[in-house]
C-alpha positions as CSV (number, residue, x, y, z in Angstrom):
1,M,145.0,98.0,87.4
2,L,147.3,99.0,90.3
3,S,146.8,102.7,90.3
4,D,145.2,102.6,93.8
5,Y,147.4,99.8,95.1
6,S,149.4,100.6,98.3
7,D,152.7,99.0,97.0
8,R,153.8,101.8,94.8
9,Q,157.1,100.1,93.8
10,I,155.7,96.9,92.5
11,C,155.4,98.0,88.8
12,K,159.0,99.2,88.6
13,L,160.2,96.1,90.3
14,L,158.4,94.0,87.7
15,E,159.7,96.1,84.8
16,F,163.3,96.2,85.9
17,G,163.6,93.1,88.1
18,F,163.6,92.5,91.8
19,P,167.0,93.2,93.6
20,I,167.8,90.2,95.7
21,G,168.6,92.3,98.7
22,F,172.3,91.5,98.9
23,H,174.1,94.0,101.3
24,R,177.3,95.1,99.7
25,N,180.2,95.7,102.2
26,K,183.8,94.7,102.5
27,E,183.0,91.3,104.0
28,S,180.3,90.4,101.5
29,M,182.3,91.5,98.5
30,S,185.2,89.3,99.7
31,L,183.1,86.4,98.4
32,L,183.8,87.4,94.8
33,R,186.3,85.4,92.8
34,D,187.8,86.2,89.3
35,F,187.2,82.8,87.6
36,K,189.1,84.1,84.5
37,V,190.9,80.8,84.0
38,Q,189.0,77.7,83.0
39,K,191.0,75.6,85.5
40,E,189.4,77.6,88.3
41,V,185.9,76.9,87.0
42,L,186.6,73.2,86.8
43,Q,187.6,73.3,90.5
44,V,184.1,74.5,91.6
45,K,182.5,71.8,93.7
46,N,178.8,70.9,93.7
47,H,176.9,68.8,96.3
48,R,176.5,65.1,95.9
49,G,172.8,65.6,95.3
50,A,173.7,67.3,92.0
51,V,176.8,65.2,91.1
52,E,174.9,61.9,91.5
53,F,172.0,63.0,89.3
54,P,173.7,64.3,86.2
55,N,170.7,63.5,83.9
56,D,168.4,65.6,86.0
57,M,170.9,68.4,86.0
58,E,171.3,68.3,82.2
59,K,167.5,68.4,81.7
60,Y,167.2,71.3,84.1
61,L,169.8,73.3,82.2
62,V,168.1,72.7,78.9
63,K,164.7,73.7,80.3
64,E,165.9,76.8,82.1
65,L,167.9,78.0,79.0
66,T,164.8,77.4,76.9
67,K,162.6,79.4,79.3
68,G,165.2,82.2,79.4
69,A,165.6,81.8,83.1
70,I,169.4,81.4,83.0
71,I,172.3,82.8,80.9
72,G,175.3,80.8,79.8
73,P,177.2,78.7,79.2
74,F,180.5,80.6,79.7
75,H,183.9,79.1,79.8
76,V,185.2,81.8,82.2
77,N,183.7,84.8,84.0
78,P,182.1,87.1,81.4
79,F,182.0,90.1,83.7
80,D,184.8,92.7,84.2
81,H,184.6,92.1,88.0
82,G,184.4,89.2,90.4
83,I,181.5,86.8,90.6
84,I,180.0,84.3,93.1
85,L,179.5,80.7,92.1
86,S,177.5,78.7,94.6
87,P,177.2,74.9,94.7
88,L,174.2,73.1,93.2
89,N,172.1,70.5,94.9
90,T,169.0,68.5,94.2
91,V,166.1,67.2,96.4
92,P,163.3,64.8,95.4
93,K,160.0,66.3,94.3
94,K,156.9,65.2,96.1
95,D,154.9,62.6,94.2
96,S,157.4,62.6,91.4
97,T,160.5,60.8,90.2
98,E,162.0,64.2,89.2
99,R,164.3,66.2,91.4
100,R,164.2,69.8,92.3
101,I,167.4,71.8,91.6
102,I,168.5,74.2,94.3
103,L,171.3,76.7,94.4
104,D,172.9,76.5,97.8
105,L,173.4,80.2,98.5
106,S,174.5,79.6,102.0
107,S,177.7,77.7,101.3
108,A,179.9,79.7,98.9
109,G,183.1,81.0,100.4
110,G,182.2,79.5,103.8
111,T,179.3,82.0,104.4
112,G,177.4,82.6,101.2
113,V,175.1,85.1,99.5
114,N,172.2,84.5,101.9
115,E,174.3,85.6,104.9
116,F,174.2,89.1,103.5
117,I,170.5,89.3,102.8
118,D,168.4,90.7,105.6
119,K,165.2,88.7,106.0
120,D,163.6,91.5,108.0
121,N,164.5,94.4,105.7
122,Y,164.2,94.9,101.9
123,L,165.4,97.9,100.0
124,G,165.6,99.9,103.2
125,E,162.1,99.1,104.3
126,P,160.9,96.6,106.9
127,V,159.5,93.4,105.5
128,S,155.9,93.4,106.8
129,L,154.4,90.6,104.7
130,T,152.1,88.1,106.3
131,Y,151.3,84.7,104.8
132,P,147.6,83.6,104.7
133,R,146.5,80.5,106.7
134,V,143.8,77.9,106.2
135,D,141.8,79.9,108.7
136,D,141.6,82.7,106.2
137,L,140.0,80.3,103.7
138,V,137.6,79.2,106.4
139,L,136.5,82.8,106.9
140,L,135.7,83.1,103.2
141,I,133.7,79.8,103.3
142,K,131.7,81.2,106.2
143,K,131.2,84.4,104.4
144,K,129.9,82.7,101.2
145,G,127.9,80.1,103.1
146,S,127.4,76.4,103.2
147,G,127.6,74.7,99.8
148,S,129.8,77.5,98.4
149,H,132.3,76.5,95.7
150,L,136.1,76.4,96.2
151,F,138.7,76.6,93.5
152,K,142.4,77.2,93.1
153,R,145.1,78.0,90.6
154,D,148.9,77.8,90.9
155,L,151.7,79.6,89.2
156,A,154.0,77.5,87.1
157,R,157.6,77.2,88.1
158,A,157.0,79.2,91.3
159,Y,159.9,81.6,91.7
160,R,161.4,80.8,88.4
161,Q,159.4,83.3,86.4
162,I,160.0,86.3,88.6
163,P,162.9,88.4,87.2
164,I,165.8,89.7,89.3
165,D,167.6,93.0,88.9
166,I,170.2,92.5,86.2
167,G,172.8,94.2,88.5
168,D,172.5,91.2,90.8
169,T,173.1,88.5,88.2
170,F,176.8,88.1,89.1
171,L,175.8,87.0,92.6
172,V,173.7,84.0,91.6
173,G,176.1,82.0,89.4
174,F,176.9,78.3,89.4
175,A,179.1,75.9,87.4
176,W,178.3,72.6,85.8
177,N,180.8,70.5,83.7
178,G,183.3,73.3,83.5
179,H,180.8,75.9,82.3
180,I,179.4,79.0,84.2
181,F,175.7,79.9,84.3
182,F,173.8,82.7,86.0
183,D,170.2,82.9,87.2
184,I,168.2,85.9,85.9
185,V,165.1,84.9,87.8
186,L,164.7,84.2,91.5
187,S,166.9,81.3,92.6
188,M,165.5,78.3,94.4
189,G,167.4,78.7,97.7
190,L,167.5,82.5,97.8
191,R,166.6,83.9,101.2
192,S,164.5,86.8,99.8
193,A,162.7,84.7,97.2
194,A,159.6,83.9,99.3
195,Q,158.8,87.4,100.4
196,I,159.4,88.7,96.8
197,C,157.0,86.0,95.4
198,Q,154.4,86.8,98.1
199,R,154.7,90.5,97.3
200,L,154.1,89.8,93.6
201,T,151.1,87.5,94.2
202,N,149.7,90.1,96.7
203,A,149.5,92.5,93.7
204,I,147.8,89.9,91.5
205,A,145.3,89.2,94.3
206,Y,144.5,92.9,94.5
207,I,143.8,93.1,90.8
208,Y,141.5,90.1,91.0
209,S,139.7,91.3,94.1
210,S,139.0,94.6,92.4
211,L,136.7,92.6,90.0
212,G,134.5,91.8,93.0
213,F,135.8,88.3,93.9
214,D,137.4,87.0,97.1
215,I,140.8,85.3,96.9
216,I,143.7,84.4,99.2
217,N,147.2,83.8,98.0
218,Y,150.0,81.8,99.6
219,L,153.2,82.3,97.7
220,D,152.4,80.8,94.2
221,D,149.0,79.3,95.2
222,F,145.6,81.1,94.8
223,A,142.4,79.8,96.5
224,G,139.0,81.4,96.0
225,V,135.5,80.8,97.3
226,E,132.3,81.9,95.5
227,S,128.6,81.1,95.3
228,P,127.6,78.2,93.0
229,E,126.1,80.8,90.6
230,L,129.3,82.8,90.2
231,S,132.0,80.2,90.8
232,S,132.6,79.3,87.2
233,K,132.9,83.0,86.2
234,A,135.3,83.6,89.2
235,F,137.4,80.7,88.3
236,L,137.7,81.9,84.7
237,E,138.4,85.5,85.7
238,L,141.3,84.3,87.8
239,Q,142.8,82.6,84.8
240,N,142.3,85.8,82.7
241,V,144.0,88.0,85.4
242,L,147.1,85.7,85.5
243,A,147.3,85.7,81.7
244,S,146.9,89.5,81.5
245,C,149.8,89.9,84.0
246,G,152.0,87.7,81.8
247,I,152.1,85.0,84.5
248,E,152.4,81.4,83.4
249,E,149.9,79.1,85.2
250,S,150.4,75.5,86.1
251,E,147.2,74.3,84.4
252,H,147.4,70.7,85.6
253,K,147.3,71.9,89.2
254,A,144.2,74.0,88.7
255,V,141.1,72.8,90.6
256,G,137.8,73.9,89.3
257,P,134.8,74.9,91.4
258,S,133.8,72.2,93.9
259,T,132.5,71.9,97.5
260,R,135.5,70.0,98.5
261,M,139.2,71.0,98.0
262,E,142.6,70.6,99.5
263,F,144.6,73.7,100.3
264,L,147.9,73.9,102.2
265,G,147.5,70.3,103.1
266,I,144.0,70.6,104.6
267,I,140.8,69.4,102.9
268,C,138.0,71.9,103.2
269,D,134.4,70.7,102.8
270,S,131.8,73.5,102.4
271,V,128.8,71.2,102.6
272,K,129.9,69.4,105.8
273,M,131.6,72.6,107.0
274,T,134.6,70.5,108.1
275,L,138.3,70.5,107.8
276,E,140.1,67.2,107.3
277,I,143.6,65.9,107.0
278,S,144.4,63.7,104.0
279,I,145.6,60.2,104.4
280,E,148.9,61.3,102.8
281,R,149.4,64.0,105.4
282,L,148.6,61.7,108.2
283,T,151.2,59.3,106.9
284,E,153.7,62.2,106.8
285,I,152.9,63.1,110.4
286,D,153.4,59.5,111.5
287,L,156.8,59.5,109.9
288,I,157.7,62.7,111.6
289,L,156.7,61.2,115.0
290,L,158.8,58.1,114.3
291,E,161.7,60.4,113.5
292,W,161.3,62.2,116.8
293,L,161.2,58.9,118.6
294,H,164.3,58.0,116.7
295,I,166.1,61.0,118.2
296,N,165.7,59.4,121.7
297,A,167.5,56.3,120.3
298,L,170.3,58.5,118.8
299,E,170.8,60.4,122.1
300,M,171.1,57.1,124.0
301,L,173.4,55.6,121.4
302,T,175.7,58.7,121.8
303,V,176.1,57.9,125.5
304,V,177.0,54.3,124.6
305,V,179.7,55.4,122.1
306,C,181.2,57.9,124.5
307,L,181.5,55.4,127.3
308,K,183.0,52.8,125.1
309,L,185.5,55.4,123.6
310,W,186.7,56.6,127.1
311,G,185.6,53.7,129.3
312,T,189.2,52.5,130.2
313,K,190.0,56.1,131.4
314,L,187.0,56.2,133.7
315,R,187.9,53.2,135.9
316,G,187.1,53.7,139.5
317,K,185.3,57.1,138.9
318,R,181.8,58.4,139.4
319,I,180.6,59.8,136.1
320,M,177.9,62.4,135.6
321,I,176.4,62.7,132.1
322,K,174.7,66.0,131.3
323,C,172.1,65.5,128.6
324,D,169.3,67.7,127.2
325,N,167.2,64.7,126.3
326,Q,164.9,63.8,129.2
327,V,164.1,60.3,128.0
328,T,167.8,59.4,128.0
329,V,168.3,60.8,131.5
330,T,165.3,58.9,132.8
331,V,166.3,55.6,131.2
332,I,169.8,55.8,132.6
333,N,168.7,56.8,136.1
334,T,165.8,54.3,136.4
335,G,167.6,51.5,134.7
336,R,164.6,50.5,132.5
337,S,162.8,51.3,129.3
338,R,159.8,49.8,127.4
339,N,161.6,50.5,124.1
340,Q,163.6,47.5,123.0
341,F,166.4,49.5,121.5
342,L,166.8,51.8,124.5
343,Q,166.8,48.8,126.8
344,S,169.6,47.3,124.6
345,C,171.6,50.5,124.9
346,L,171.0,50.5,128.7
347,R,172.3,46.9,129.0
348,E,175.4,47.9,126.9
349,I,176.0,50.9,129.2
350,C,175.8,48.6,132.3
351,F,178.2,46.1,130.7
352,V,180.8,48.8,129.9
353,A,180.4,50.3,133.4
354,A,180.9,46.9,134.9
355,I,184.0,45.9,133.1
356,N,185.6,49.3,133.7
357,E,184.3,49.6,137.3
358,F,182.8,53.1,137.2
359,E,179.5,54.5,138.4
360,L,177.1,56.5,136.3
361,R,174.2,58.8,136.6
362,A,172.6,61.4,134.3
363,V,171.3,64.9,134.9
364,H,169.0,66.9,132.6
365,I,170.1,70.3,131.3
366,A,168.3,72.8,129.1
367,G,169.0,72.8,125.4
368,V,170.3,76.4,125.6
369,D,173.0,75.2,128.0
370,N,174.1,72.5,125.5
371,R,175.1,74.7,122.6
372,L,178.5,73.3,122.0
373,A,177.3,69.7,121.7
374,D,174.4,70.9,119.5
375,M,176.9,72.6,117.2
376,L,178.9,69.4,116.8
377,S,175.7,67.4,116.0
378,R,174.8,70.0,113.3
379,W,178.3,70.3,112.0
380,H,177.4,68.9,108.6
381,L,174.4,71.1,108.0
382,H,176.1,74.5,107.6
383,S,179.6,75.9,107.9
384,N,178.5,78.5,110.4
385,Y,178.2,75.8,113.1
386,A,181.9,75.0,112.8
387,K,182.8,78.7,112.7
388,T,180.8,79.4,115.9
389,F,182.1,76.3,117.6
390,F,185.7,77.3,117.1
391,E,184.9,80.9,118.2
392,E,183.3,79.8,121.5
393,T,186.1,77.2,122.2
394,K,189.1,79.3,121.3
395,Y,190.3,79.4,124.9
396,I,189.6,75.7,125.5
397,H,192.0,72.9,124.8
398,L,190.4,70.6,122.2
399,E,191.4,67.1,121.3
400,E,189.9,65.2,118.3
401,F,189.2,61.5,118.6
402,E,188.3,59.1,115.8
403,V,185.0,57.4,116.2
404,T,185.1,54.0,114.4
405,N,182.2,51.8,113.3
406,E,183.2,49.3,115.9
407,L,182.1,51.6,118.7
408,F,178.5,51.5,117.3
409,Q,178.5,47.7,117.6
410,F,177.3,46.3,120.9
411,I,179.9,44.3,122.7
412,H,177.6,41.7,124.1
413,E,174.5,39.9,122.7
414,W,171.6,40.5,125.1
């Protein structure tokens, strides 16, 4: 089926498992730990997202063991060399009460497995994969004509049925309740997982297209377009191809031939020849916009906190605040805002400036010139921000101040 396929390695990779692309050198191998004593395993910390949802974690372990996706449990390291145990985390699944379990491969040892996986190079070759867009589906609809039928199928468990090279197993370990487990399929959270998954589904799409049908594949999603006369056959053949490749399909996500279908968040209508955004997606966009508006409020509140923290030391001085948020700069310099919260912050700033007798103005700076402050604001997201911050300030005298909850409370009722 793949005798004429351009990716000559894909069959061997499927047979023996995909290497995760971990670059072995002195620095990366320093992440390995022995874990030959149970006490060391018990000291492994997981994120709150995992610790606070133990039932979800237990269900996950049972399911993954049943599916043959993980090996374990082990009381101590079963290998004759060091291993890497990364922290577990969970995030809520869309439209579900269940949680998605993620292996945080960017945290272990302060850097993590992902730090040593090149996103632009895999097995010595440049990663040249491109991901399809909705526009590609539109081209298929135009090719098949108005009233053509759309359909789609999804892989079950996404990355979790794609095997990894057994020689990389020791790199993707984790601990739960004092026991060690290892992934033997692609980990959710692995830097190279997406391009490996796309590479696999590209091969499946090639097999399917050789039968005379058109298909596009985005990671674990397949979408096809066919004439009404052939659409049922095309839909069935896609199922047969997935089954013949030993790929488990998520049957409840399959959408049979229809003139209207949602793909990658966009509703395609082959009768009206239109693209639409669903109500759910519009709601998500509105929430994102509200979050961006909230950023302006946070930037302004930061100025309030700083002035209250050091206000008594600014008496009699002229203060210039450098800020990369244009809204904050404008509100401070004009002395007005239509937003109720920003106006409250402005009044608080005026009150603090008045009782401490200092003058204040703000100037806008580019985000690239505000790197140190940005690192501090992203401190909790990744250990690299702290590492880079200390590297860039090693010749600067630093002093740490405690920011109490009282500083976030406005002094005066306006």
